[in-house]
C-alpha positions in Angstrom: -248.2 42.0 190.0 -251.2 41.7 192.3 -253.6 41.8 189.3 -251.5 39.0 187.7 -251.6 36.9 190.8 -255.4 37.3 191.0 -255.7 36.4 187.3 -253.6 33.3 187.9 -255.7 32.4 190.9 -258.9 32.6 188.8 -257.3 30.6 186.0 -256.2 27.9 188.5 -259.7 27.8 189.9 -261.2 27.3 186.4 -258.7 24.6 185.6 -259.4 22.9 188.9 -263.2 23.0 188.4 -262.8 21.7 184.8 -260.6 18.9 186.0 -263.1 18.1 188.7 -265.9 18.0 186.2 -263.9 15.7 183.9 -263.2 13.4 186.9 -266.8 13.3 187.9 -267.9 12.5 184.3 -265.3 9.8 184.1 -266.4 8.3 187.5 -270.1 8.4 186.3 -269.1 6.7 183.0 -267.2 4.0 184.9 -270.0 3.5 187.4 -272.6 3.3 184.6 -270.6 0.8 182.6 -269.7 -1.2 185.7 -273.4 -1.4 186.5 -274.2 -2.5 183.0 -271.3 -5.0 182.6 -271.4 -6.4 186.1 -275.1 -7.2 186.1 -274.9 -10.8 187.1 -277.6 -13.3 186.2 -278.6 -15.9 188.8 -276.9 -18.6 186.7 -273.5 -16.7 186.9 -273.8 -16.4 190.6 -274.5 -20.1 190.9 -271.5 -21.1 188.9 -269.3 -18.8 190.9 -270.5 -20.2 194.2 -270.7 -23.9 193.5 -268.5 -24.7 190.5 -265.2 -22.8 191.3 -262.2 -24.8 192.4 -259.7 -23.3 194.8 -257.3 -22.6 192.0 -260.0 -20.6 190.1 -260.8 -23.2 187.5 -264.4 -24.1 186.8 -265.4 -27.6 187.9 -267.4 -29.9 185.7 -269.7 -31.1 188.6 -270.6 -29.9 192.1 -269.7 -33.2 193.7 -266.3 -34.8 193.7 -267.9 -38.1 192.9 -266.1 -40.9 190.9 -268.9 -41.1 188.3 -267.4 -40.7 184.8 -269.7 -39.2 182.2 -269.8 -40.1 178.5 -266.9 -37.6 177.8 -264.7 -39.3 180.4 -264.9 -36.4 182.8 -265.6 -36.7 186.5 -266.2 -34.6 189.6 -264.3 -31.4 189.9 -262.1 -31.8 186.8 -261.8 -28.7 184.7 -262.2 -28.6 180.9 -260.8 -26.3 178.2 -264.4 -26.5 176.8 -265.6 -24.8 180.0 -262.9 -22.2 179.8 -263.7 -21.3 176.2 -267.4 -20.9 176.9 -266.7 -18.8 180.0 -264.5 -16.5 177.9 -267.3 -16.3 175.3 -269.7 -15.3 178.1 -267.3 -12.6 179.4 -267.2 -11.1 175.9 -271.0 -11.2 175.5 -271.2 -9.5 178.9 -268.3 -7.1 178.1 -266.8 -8.0 181.5 -263.0 -7.3 181.2 -262.3 -8.5 184.7 -264.0 -11.8 184.2 -262.2 -12.3 180.9 -258.8 -11.5 182.5 -259.4 -14.0 185.2 -260.1 -16.7 182.6 -257.1 -15.6 180.6 -254.9 -16.0 183.7 -256.1 -19.6 184.1 -255.4 -20.3 180.4 -251.8 -19.2 180.5 -250.9 -20.6 183.9 -252.8 -23.9 183.9 -254.1 -25.0 180.4 -251.5 -23.7 178.0 -247.9 -24.9 177.3 -245.2 -22.8 175.9 -245.8 -24.0 172.3 -249.5 -23.2 172.2 -250.9 -26.6 173.1 -254.1 -26.5 175.2 -254.7 -29.4 177.5 -258.4 -30.4 177.2 -258.7 -31.5 180.8 -257.1 -30.8 184.2 -257.6 -32.3 187.6 -259.2 -30.3 190.3 -255.7 -29.2 191.5 -254.6 -28.2 188.0 -252.6 -31.3 187.2 -252.3 -32.5 183.6 -253.1 -36.2 183.2 -254.1 -36.2 179.5 -252.0 -35.3 176.4 -254.6 -34.3 173.9 -256.2 -31.1 172.8 -259.7 -30.6 171.5 -260.1 -28.6 168.2 -263.5 -27.1 169.0 -262.4 -25.8 172.4 -259.1 -24.4 171.1 -261.0 -22.6 168.2 -263.4 -21.1 170.7 -260.6 -19.9 173.0 -258.6 -18.5 170.1 -261.6 -16.7 168.7 -262.5 -15.2 172.1 -258.9 -14.0 172.6 -258.9 -12.3 169.2 -262.2 -10.6 170.0 -261.0 -9.6 173.5 -257.8 -8.1 172.1 -259.8 -5.8 169.9 -262.5 -5.1 172.5 -260.2 -4.1 175.3 -257.0 -3.2 173.3 -254.9 -5.9 174.8 -252.3 -7.1 172.4 -251.2 -9.9 174.7 -254.5 -11.6 174.1 -253.9 -11.5 170.3 -250.4 -12.9 170.8 -251.8 -15.9 172.8 -254.5 -16.4 170.2 -251.9 -16.6 167.5 -249.9 -19.1 169.5 -252.9 -21.4 170.1 -254.1 -21.1 166.4 -250.6 -21.8 165.0 -250.3 -24.9 167.0 -253.7 -26.1 165.7 -252.9 -25.5 162.1 -249.5 -27.2 162.5 -250.6 -30.2 164.5 -254.3 -30.9 164.1 -254.4 -30.8 160.3 -254.7 -34.1 158.5 -254.7 -34.0 154.7 -255.3 -30.2 154.9 -258.3 -30.5 157.3 -258.3 -29.6 160.9 -259.5 -32.7 162.9 -260.9 -33.4 166.3 -257.8 -33.8 168.4 -254.0 -34.2 168.5 -252.3 -36.4 171.1 -248.8 -34.9 171.5 -247.6 -37.8 173.6 -247.9 -40.3 170.8 -248.0 -37.7 168.0 -251.3 -38.8 166.6 -253.9 -36.6 164.9 -257.5 -37.7 164.5 -258.8 -38.7 161.0 -262.3 -37.4 161.9 -263.8 -34.0 162.0 -267.0 -33.8 164.0 -269.3 -31.4 162.2 -270.3 -29.5 165.4 -266.6 -28.5 165.6 -266.7 -26.6 162.3 -267.4 -23.2 163.7 -267.1 -20.9 160.6 -266.5 -17.5 162.3 -263.5 -18.9 164.3 -262.1 -20.5 161.2 -262.5 -17.3 159.2 -260.6 -15.3 161.8 -257.6 -17.7 161.4 -257.7 -17.0 157.7 -257.9 -13.3 158.2 -254.9 -13.4 160.6 -253.0 -15.4 157.9 -252.6 -18.4 160.2 -254.7 -20.6 157.9 -254.6 -20.4 154.2 -257.6 -19.8 152.0 -257.7 -23.3 150.7 -257.9 -24.9 154.2 -260.7 -22.5 155.1 -262.7 -23.3 152.0 -262.1 -27.0 152.4 -263.4 -26.9 156.0 -266.4 -24.8 155.0 -267.2 -27.1 152.1 -267.4 -30.1 154.5 -270.0 -28.1 156.5 -271.9 -27.0 153.4 -272.1 -30.5 151.9 -273.3 -32.0 155.2 -276.8 -32.4 153.9 -279.4 -34.0 156.2 -280.9 -37.4 155.6 -284.5 -36.2 155.8 -284.2 -34.3 159.0 -280.8 -34.9 160.7 -277.3 -33.8 159.7 -274.3 -36.2 159.7 -272.4 -36.5 162.9 -268.9 -36.4 161.4 -266.7 -36.5 158.3 -264.0 -39.1 157.8 -261.1 -37.2 156.2 -259.3 -40.4 155.2 -262.3 -42.1 153.4 -264.0 -38.8 152.5 -267.3 -40.1 153.9 -269.9 -38.5 156.1 -271.0 -40.6 159.1 -274.4 -40.7 160.7 -275.5 -41.9 164.1 -278.6 -44.0 164.4 -279.4 -42.3 167.8 -279.2 -38.5 167.2 -277.8 -36.2 169.9 -279.6 -32.9 169.7 -276.7 -30.9 171.0 -274.6 -31.9 168.0 -277.5 -31.3 165.6 -278.2 -27.9 167.1 -274.6 -26.8 166.7 -274.4 -28.0 163.1 -277.6 -26.2 162.3 -276.4 -23.1 164.1 -273.0 -23.0 162.3 -274.7 -23.8 158.9 -277.1 -20.9 159.5 -274.1 -18.6 160.2 -272.9 -19.3 156.7 -276.3 -19.0 155.1 -276.5 -22.7 154.3 -280.0 -24.2 154.4 -281.4 -25.5 157.7 -285.1 -25.3 156.7 -285.9 -29.0 157.4 -284.3 -28.9 160.8 -286.0 -25.7 161.7 -289.4 -27.1 160.7 -288.7 -30.2 162.7 -287.9 -28.3 165.9 -291.0 -26.1 165.5 -293.2 -29.1 164.9 -291.9 -31.0 167.8 -292.2 -28.1 170.1 -295.7 -27.3 168.9 -296.8 -30.9 169.3 -295.1 -31.9 172.6 -294.1 -28.6 174.2 -290.6 -29.9 174.7 -287.5 -30.9 172.8 -285.9 -34.2 173.9 -282.2 -35.0 174.2 -282.0 -37.7 171.6 -284.0 -38.9 168.6 -284.1 -42.0 166.4 -282.7 -41.0 163.0 -285.0 -43.3 161.1 -288.3 -42.9 163.0 -287.6 -39.3 164.0 -289.2 -40.1 167.4 -287.7 -39.3 170.8 -285.2 -42.0 171.9 -285.1 -40.7 175.5 -287.6 -39.0 177.8 -285.3 -36.3 179.2 -284.7 -32.7 178.2 -281.5 -30.7 178.5 -281.0 -27.0 179.3 -277.9 -27.0 177.2 -279.9 -28.2 174.1 -282.4 -25.4 174.7 -279.5 -22.9 175.0 -278.0 -23.9 171.6 -281.4 -24.0 170.0 -282.1 -20.5 171.3 -278.9 -19.2 169.7 -279.8 -21.1 166.5 -283.3 -19.6 166.4 -281.9 -16.1 166.8 -279.5 -16.8 164.0 -282.4 -17.7 161.6 -284.4 -14.7 162.9 -287.1 -16.7 164.7 -287.3 -14.6 167.9 -290.7 -16.1 168.7 -289.3 -19.7 168.8 -286.2 -18.5 170.8 -288.5 -17.0 173.5 -290.6 -20.2 173.6 -287.5 -22.3 174.1 -286.2 -19.9 176.7 -289.4 -20.2 178.7 -289.1 -24.0 178.6 -285.4 -23.9 179.5 -286.2 -21.5 182.4 -288.2 -24.3 184.0 -285.0 -26.2 184.8 -283.5 -23.3 186.8 -284.0 -23.2 190.6 -285.5 -20.0 191.7 -284.8 -20.4 195.4 -282.9 -22.5 197.9 -279.3 -23.5 198.4 -278.6 -23.9 194.7 -280.6 -20.9 193.5 -279.8 -20.1 189.9 -278.5 -23.6 189.0 -280.0 -25.6 186.1 -280.9 -29.3 186.4 -279.6 -29.7 189.9 -280.4 -33.3 190.8 -279.2 -35.0 194.1 -277.2 -31.9 194.8 -275.2 -32.2 191.5 -275.3 -30.8 188.0 -273.0 -30.6 184.9 -271.5 -27.1 184.2 -272.4 -27.5 180.5 -276.1 -27.4 181.4 -275.4 -24.1 183.2 -273.0 -22.3 181.0 -274.8 -22.7 177.6 -278.1 -21.5 179.1 -276.2 -18.5 180.6 -274.8 -17.6 177.2 -278.2 -17.9 175.6 -279.8 -15.8 178.3 -277.1 -13.1 177.9 -277.7 -13.0 174.1 -281.4 -12.6 174.6 -280.8 -9.8 177.1 -278.3 -8.1 174.8 -280.9 -8.1 172.0 -283.5 -6.7 174.5 -285.8 -9.7 174.1 -285.8 -10.3 177.8 -285.1 -8.0 180.8 
């Protein structure tokens, strides 16, 4: 009996040591991944400090001012656009906690029980608009599908399906998903802005059998047939008249996104690529707007958000050298010290979150690819 007890004692000690080693290994694994995942760029810290509302939503501006921008957004209002980009960043960073916080905002503030996502909230989380925004909802749904697989969270997938089903049922006009749906007056747009046609998000909806193959192909055909006039792509497509629409003053954010999405599908963007390289080689900068006919700058300002999208586009077409050149120029707009350290384009103690989020995503992508440290 004594020998048996001694044997059991040795066995228990071995089991204890083995369990301890497993626990130590697990703790080291968690610690390593936490260090990797929670490495915060200065831009992320800036957003957390200066652009968080008390309810957790991300504000559009630092200041509460009454100035309304071109998208009819002011002060500390929160956008579904911002939420989707923040979710995208959390996935790129593989930060489960950050994503869960964003998801909590979605289900408690932005989302109604039918899957409708309000495109804008007040600082206090009140809903004063009745429309959604296709591009933002697609980004949110795509992020949720990715997160469900990344972290094995079925609830994310369920919410993604709810948002996606609502889009297909309500934003479709003549079989094409259009820019917005106003549920108060039950009106759906007749226009699809080409920078909203994100092919990977649409493909996921088809894979999940939420969108049929015909709708997917029709959407992608609109993107594929959006040939540039000399350099610049159309701004939008009128589903009712079946015509592409061009702006005379070209917004480089729209153009960069169209080029980026076309490149994802393997559609030609050679002319646009050459234009960006030539402009940067000649001037050392890319301006915010250009005249479609003369192809000359229409403004004298730059935008960190434009550089961010152009970096992602450059990486998509395997031009790492251009991506790094654009990153160096974008980096000039980020404060390296002071009260607003980490913020981009902070002017008179204010900045737009879009000019901070897009650069943050671009920086994370460069970091993930080991092109920057």
